[in-house]
C-alpha positions in Angstrom: 13.4 12.9 19.3 13.2 14.5 15.9 12.1 12.4 12.9 15.4 13.6 11.3 17.1 11.0 13.4 15.3 8.3 11.3 17.3 7.2 8.3 15.4 4.1 7.1 12.1 2.4 7.2 13.5 0.2 10.0 14.2 3.3 12.1 10.6 4.4 11.7 9.3 1.0 12.6 11.2 1.0 15.8 9.8 4.5 16.6 6.3 3.4 15.8 6.6 0.4 18.1 7.6 2.7 20.9 4.7 5.1 20.1 1.8 2.7 19.8 0.0 0.5 22.3 0.9 -3.2 21.6 -2.5 -4.2 20.0 -2.3 -1.2 17.6 1.3 -1.9 16.7 0.8 -5.6 16.1 -2.3 -4.9 13.9 -0.1 -2.7 11.7 3.0 -5.0 11.7 1.2 -8.4 11.5 0.1 -10.7 8.8 -2.0 -13.8 8.3 -1.5 -17.3 9.7 2.2 -18.0 10.4 3.2 -14.8 8.5 5.4 -16.5 5.9 4.2 -14.2 3.1 4.7 -11.2 5.4 8.4 -11.8 5.9 8.9 -13.2 2.4 7.7 -10.0 0.7 10.8 -8.2 2.0 13.2 -11.1 1.9 12.5 -11.9 -1.8 14.1 -8.6 -2.9 17.4 -10.0 -1.6 17.2 -12.7 -4.3 18.0 -10.1 -7.0 21.3 -8.4 -7.5 21.9 -5.1 -9.4 24.3 -4.9 -12.3 25.8 -1.4 -12.6 27.2 0.1 -15.7 30.0 2.6 -15.4 31.7 5.3 -17.3 28.5 7.1 -18.0 27.6 10.8 -17.5 25.3 10.8 -14.5 25.5 14.5 -13.7 21.7 14.7 -14.0 19.3 12.1 -12.7 15.5 12.3 -13.2 13.2 10.0 -11.3 10.0 11.5 -12.9 7.6 9.2 -14.6 3.9 8.8 -15.5 1.7 6.1 -13.9 -2.1 5.8 -14.1 -2.3 9.0 -16.1 -0.5 11.0 -13.4 2.9 12.8 -13.6 4.9 11.7 -10.6 8.2 12.9 -9.2 9.2 9.3 -8.6 7.6 5.9 -9.5 6.1 5.6 -6.0 2.5 5.2 -5.0 1.3 5.3 -1.4 -0.9 2.2 -1.1 -4.4 2.3 0.3 -4.4 1.4 4.0 -7.4 1.2 6.3 -8.0 3.2 9.4 -5.0 5.6 9.6 -6.5 7.1 12.7 -5.3 4.1 14.6 -1.7 5.3 14.2 -1.9 9.1 14.5 -4.7 11.5 15.2 -3.9 13.5 12.0 -5.2 10.5 10.1 -5.3 10.2 6.3 -5.1 14.0 5.4 -1.6 14.1 6.9 -0.4 11.4 4.5 -2.2 12.9 1.5 -0.5 16.2 2.1 2.9 14.6 2.5 2.4 12.7 -0.8 1.4 15.9 -2.6 4.5 17.8 -1.3 6.6 14.9 -2.6 4.9 14.8 -6.0 3.6 11.3 -5.4 0.2 9.6 -5.7 -1.8 8.9 -2.5 -4.4 6.2 -2.4 -7.4 6.4 -0.1 -9.0 3.2 1.2 -12.7 2.5 1.5 -11.9 1.6 5.1 -10.4 5.0 5.8 -11.2 7.1 8.8 -11.5 10.3 6.6 -14.0 10.7 3.9 -13.4 10.9 0.1 -14.4 14.5 0.1 -12.4 15.6 3.1 -9.2 14.1 1.8 -9.8 15.9 -1.5 -10.2 19.1 0.3 -7.0 18.5 2.4 -4.7 17.8 -0.6 -4.6 19.0 -4.2 -2.1 16.3 -5.1 -2.9 13.4 -7.4 -5.0 10.8 -5.6 -6.5 7.3 -6.2 -9.5 5.9 -4.4 -9.6 2.2 -3.6 -12.8 0.2 -3.4 -14.0 -3.2 -2.4 -17.3 -4.6 -3.8 -19.8 -4.7 -1.0 -22.9 -6.9 -1.0 -24.8 -3.6 -1.3 -23.8 -2.9 -4.9 -25.4 0.6 -4.8 -22.6 1.5 -2.3 -19.9 0.5 -4.7 -21.4 2.6 -7.4 -21.8 5.5 -5.0 -18.0 5.3 -4.2 -17.2 5.5 -7.9 -19.3 8.5 -8.4 -18.1 10.3 -5.2 -14.4 9.7 -6.2 -15.1 11.1 -9.7 -16.9 14.2 -8.3 -14.1 14.8 -5.9 -11.4 14.9 -8.6 -9.6 11.6 -7.9 -7.3 10.8 -10.8 -7.6 7.0 -10.6 -9.6 4.2 -9.2 -8.4 0.9 -7.7 -10.4 -2.2 -7.1 -9.0 -4.7 -4.5 -9.9 -8.2 -5.4 -8.0 -10.4 -2.9 -10.4 -10.0 0.1 -13.5 -12.0 -0.5 -13.2 -12.7 3.2 -10.7 -11.7 5.8 -7.4 -13.5 6.3 -6.6 -15.3 9.6 -4.9 -12.6 11.7 -3.7 -14.7 14.6 -1.5 -12.0 16.0 -4.5 -9.7 16.4 -6.3 -12.4 18.4 -3.3 -12.8 20.7 -2.8 -9.0 21.2 -6.5 -8.4 21.8 -6.9 -5.9 19.0 -10.3 -4.3 18.6 -11.8 -1.7 16.3 -12.6 0.9 17.5 -9.9 0.4 20.3 -11.2 -0.1 23.8 -9.5 0.1 27.1 -9.8 -3.3 28.6 -8.2 -5.1 31.5 -6.0 -7.0 29.1 -4.8 -3.9 27.1 -4.9 -1.3 29.9 -1.2 -1.6 30.8 -0.1 -1.1 27.2 -2.4 1.9 26.7 -1.2 3.5 29.9 2.4 2.9 28.8 1.8 5.1 25.7 0.3 8.3 27.2 0.7 10.4 24.1 -1.3 8.1 21.9 -3.8 7.4 24.7 -4.4 11.1 25.4 -5.2 11.7 21.7 -7.4 8.6 21.7 -9.5 10.1 24.5 -9.6 13.7 23.2 -9.8 13.0 19.4 -11.5 9.7 18.8 -12.7 9.7 15.1 -12.2 6.0 14.5 -15.3 5.4 12.4 -15.2 4.4 8.8 -16.0 7.8 7.4 -17.0 6.7 3.9 -19.6 4.3 5.3 -21.4 6.7 7.6 -25.1 6.6 6.9 -25.2 3.1 5.5 -26.3 1.5 8.7 -23.5 -1.0 9.2 -22.6 -2.1 12.7 -18.9 -1.3 12.4 -19.4 2.4 12.2 -21.4 2.1 15.4 -18.4 0.4 17.1 -19.9 -3.0 17.7 -18.3 -5.1 15.0 -14.6 -6.0 14.6 -12.6 -5.7 11.4 -12.7 -9.4 10.4 -16.4 -9.6 11.2 -17.1 -6.6 9.1 -15.2 -7.9 6.1 -16.8 -11.3 6.3 -20.3 -9.8 6.8 -20.2 -7.0 4.2 -17.9 -7.9 1.4 -19.4 -9.7 -1.6 -18.0 -13.2 -2.3 -19.8 -13.5 -5.7 -17.6 -10.9 -7.4 -16.5 -11.8 -10.9 -14.6 -10.3 -13.9 -17.9 -9.0 -15.1 -18.3 -6.9 -12.0 -14.8 -5.5 -12.5 -15.6 -4.6 -16.1 -18.8 -2.8 -15.0 -16.8 -0.6 -12.6 -14.2 0.1 -15.2 -16.9 1.3 -17.6 -18.6 3.4 -14.9 -15.4 5.0 -13.9 -14.1 5.8 -17.4 -10.6 6.7 -16.4 -7.2 5.2 -15.2 -8.1 2.0 -13.3 -6.0 -0.4 -11.3 -6.9 -3.9 -10.1 -5.0 -4.7 -6.8 -4.2 -8.2 -5.7 -3.5 -10.1 -8.9 -0.4 -12.3 -9.0 -0.6 -14.6 -12.0 0.0 -14.0 -15.8 -3.5 -15.4 -16.5 -5.2 -12.9 -14.3 -3.1 -10.1 -15.7 -4.2 -11.0 -19.2 -7.8 -11.0 -18.1 -7.4 -7.6 -16.5 -6.0 -6.2 -19.8 -8.9 -7.8 -21.7 -11.6 -6.0 -19.6 -9.9 -2.6 -20.0 -7.8 -2.1 -16.8 -5.0 0.4 -17.0 -2.7 -1.3 -14.4 -2.5 -4.0 -11.9 -1.0 -3.7 -8.5 0.8 -7.0 -7.9 0.0 -7.7 -4.3 -0.7 -10.3 -1.6 -2.2 -7.6 0.6 1.0 -7.2 2.6 0.9 -10.9 3.7 -2.4 -10.3 5.4 -4.7 -12.5 3.3 -3.5 -15.8 1.8 -0.3 -17.0 3.6 2.2 -18.6 1.2 1.1 -16.4 -1.6 4.3 -15.4 -3.5 6.2 -12.2 -3.0 5.0 -9.5 -5.5 8.6 -8.9 -6.8 8.8 -12.6 -7.9 5.6 -12.2 -10.0 6.7 -9.2 -12.1 8.8 -10.9 -14.8 6.4 -13.7 -15.6 3.5 -11.2 -15.9 5.5 -8.8 -18.0 6.6 -11.6 -20.3 3.0 -12.6 -20.9 1.3 -9.2 -21.3 4.0 -7.1 -22.9 3.1 -3.4 -22.6 -0.6 -4.0 -22.3 -0.7 -2.9 -18.6 1.2 -0.8 -16.2 2.6 -3.0 -13.3 2.9 -1.8 -9.7 4.8 -3.9 -7.2 2.9 -3.6 -3.9 4.6 -5.3 -1.0 8.0 -5.6 0.7 9.4 -2.3 -0.6 11.7 -0.8 2.0 14.6 0.9 0.2 15.5 2.7 -3.0 17.3 -0.4 -4.2 14.0 -2.3 -4.0 12.4 0.3 -6.3 15.3 -0.1 -8.8 14.9 -3.9 -8.8 11.2 -3.7 -9.4 11.7 -1.4 -12.4 14.5 -3.6 -13.7 12.2 -6.6 -13.7 9.5 -4.8 -15.6 7.4 -2.8 -13.2 6.4 0.8 -13.9 6.2 1.8 -10.2 6.1 0.4 -6.6 3.7 1.1 -3.8 3.9 0.6 -0.1 1.7 1.0 3.0 3.4 -0.1 6.2 6.5 2.2 5.7 4.4 5.4 5.6 2.2 4.2 8.5 5.3 3.6 10.6 6.4 7.1 9.8 3.0 8.5 10.5 2.9 6.8 13.9 6.5 8.0 14.6 6.0 11.7 13.8 2.7 12.5 12.1 2.9 14.4 8.8 6.5 15.4 9.4 7.4 11.7 9.8 5.8 10.9 6.4 7.6 13.9 4.8 10.9 12.5 6.1 10.2 9.0 4.9 9.3 10.0 1.4 12.3 12.2 1.2 14.5 9.3 2.2 13.0 7.0 -0.4 13.4 9.6 -3.2 17.0 10.3 -2.2 17.8 6.6 -2.1 16.2 6.0 -5.5 18.2 8.9 -7.0 21.5 7.8 -5.5 21.0 4.2 -6.5 20.1 5.1 -10.1 23.3 7.1 -10.3 25.3 4.2 -8.9 23.6 1.9 -11.4 24.6 4.2 -14.3 21.0 5.2 -15.2 19.9 8.8 -15.7 16.1 8.2 -16.0 13.5 5.7 -14.9 13.1 4.6 -18.6 16.8 3.6 -18.8 16.4 1.0 -16.1 15.9 -2.4 -17.7 16.2 -6.2 -17.3 20.0 -6.0 -18.0 20.4 -4.2 -14.7 19.2 -7.2 -12.6 20.4 -10.7 -12.0 18.6 -13.3 -9.8 20.7 -15.0 -7.2 21.3 -18.7 -8.0 19.2 -20.7 -5.6 19.8 -24.1 -4.0 17.1 -25.7 -6.1 18.6 -24.2 -9.3 22.1 -25.4 -8.4 20.8 -28.9 -7.8 19.0 -29.0 -11.2 22.1 -27.9 -13.0 
């Protein structure tokens, strides 16, 4: 079935579930603990209504904007996601090329299965590299220098992963990295012959940016959670973030902040932007939905930082709501991975086209001709039960 039959993120999710062995799908779709934050990230968008303004000339709509120093065709960033090889054998380069064709920013993760340099060769579009701070601080500095030498436009530091979240779903499904055919997973792998054939013929599941650094995970003997808990530095402070900002010397985002106090600190040390994120509900469960954090942060910091809503974005209306509340852009990971699993690069092309079309259409229906025209007057929070009781 052609990816043209997919008309929403949900369509791609269903296709991805059919295409992937169960442990792989559940690794992609799952979250931490009871997965409250995972579901709340999407559901929280429904708490905001849109207030359209009519009798306006909307014959021309522009979704263009500038974020992190890059001119984008729409306020959309493709979030950094680890190990894209799990979902399709074309891996990260397919997503980077699709983002470039759509005029959007692609973010490459430290935990990618394609190297910084190879993604730079695969796509001339604007790119951001995302880093974690490892116990081996020389590795972090190396990442900064490699990204700079490869022409990445921005750098992103993820700070919400001092240790791995509790992924109960992965334990139940028997997920392993790299994947292995076991008695428990054999039936699921055999039931997905397309994925399994490419798994056998084109493995390439190693963490490409860490080759040569002697960690066990590259050798295939350490799981994701074990790797994070063993290799990521738990002593990281604001001073470390400031050091990386100075070394990078360009547009810089801190990913994982959710409070006005932390946003203020990020501005103080020279960050360009923050990606308001709870890691897709995969770290601290019951962390708030990113969309709910936008207005308090914007009210505190004013225009000191660009704000990117990372988490729960599934439709063009979600993008409009984020912008109305004070964000400069949104980012998402699962949607494009669902599309990658469903149809490779063509799937990601289709998804990004849908998101841009939805954004354009909804801006017109809202009565706004440009991204800059979207403001707080276009959004109204739904009255909640707790508010009703108080009143």
